[in-house]
C-alpha positions, 0 to 999 in steps of 0.5 A, spaced: 605 163 353 608 168 348 610 166 341 616 170 338 615 172 331 621 173 327 620 178 321 624 177 315 630 181 314 627 183 307 621 186 310 625 190 315 629 193 310 623 195 306 620 198 312 626 202 314 627 205 307 620 207 307 620 210 314 627 214 312 624 217 305 620 222 309 626 224 313 631 224 307 626 228 303 625 233 309 633 234 309 634 235 302 628 240 302 632 244 308 639 244 304 636 246 298 631 251 301 637 253 306 640 259 302 633 262 301 631 261 308 638 264 310 637 270 305 630 271 308 633 272 315 639 276 313 638 283 315 641 289 312 643 296 315 641 302 310 642 309 312 638 314 308 639 322 308 634 327 305 638 333 303 636 340 300 640 343 295 638 351 294 640 357 290 639 361 296 646 363 299 649 359 305 653 354 308 654 346 306 651 342 312 657 339 315 653 332 315 653 333 307 660 335 306 661 328 302 655 329 298 657 336 296 664 333 294 660 329 289 655 334 287 659 340 286 661 339 279 654 336 277 649 341 279 649 348 281 647 350 288 649 355 293 647 351 299 646 344 302 642 342 308 641 336 311 633 335 313 633 328 315 637 322 317 634 315 318 638 308 319 634 302 318 635 295 319 631 291 314 630 284 312 629 282 305 622 284 303 621 288 309 619 296 307 622 302 310 618 308 309 620 316 310 616 321 309 619 327 305 618 334 306 613 335 300 609 329 304 611 324 299 613 317 301 619 314 300 619 306 300 625 302 301 625 295 300 631 290 300 630 284 295 636 280 294 643 280 297 649 277 293 656 277 291 654 283 286 651 287 291 644 289 294 638 289 290 634 294 293 627 297 290 626 304 291 619 307 290 618 315 291 611 316 291 609 319 284 616 320 282 620 314 281 620 306 281 626 303 280 631 297 283 638 298 284 644 294 285 648 297 290 655 295 293 656 295 300 658 302 303 657 305 297 652 311 297 647 312 291 644 319 290 637 320 287 635 327 285 628 327 287 624 333 285 624 341 286 623 343 293 622 351 295 628 354 291 632 348 290 631 340 289 630 335 294 636 330 294 636 322 297 642 318 298 642 311 300 648 307 303 647 300 305 651 296 310 651 289 310 
């Protein structure tokens, strides 16, 4: 014969609360960390163009016409040639790498995406190490270094 044993209601309530606390804590941690997790998973497009502004007479590369309009009144050069265009799809903290014609490496790393734009780490080996905040689809132009008879120019444009 089996005896049924009844558990006092107070003990049941305490047991349910104790069992529910870890679940509640896990849910709270998920909700609080959800923003950081979403930030880590978020990917951004990034276009990178390496150009050469030269003192040698010549044309402006059609792919660099927008860059020429931006730089024409700021720098003296006779021709502008696009050397390389790269498109990246990077997650936060993921590094995109481009090798310049001089052999130096350019590392681009999205750090944070917020209302005020994309925080981007730019490291040009032996030349520049900085963080920039860039608005969506707003190019940033960086004069890198002398190259041949002119200067290398790096332009970055995020798309998020």
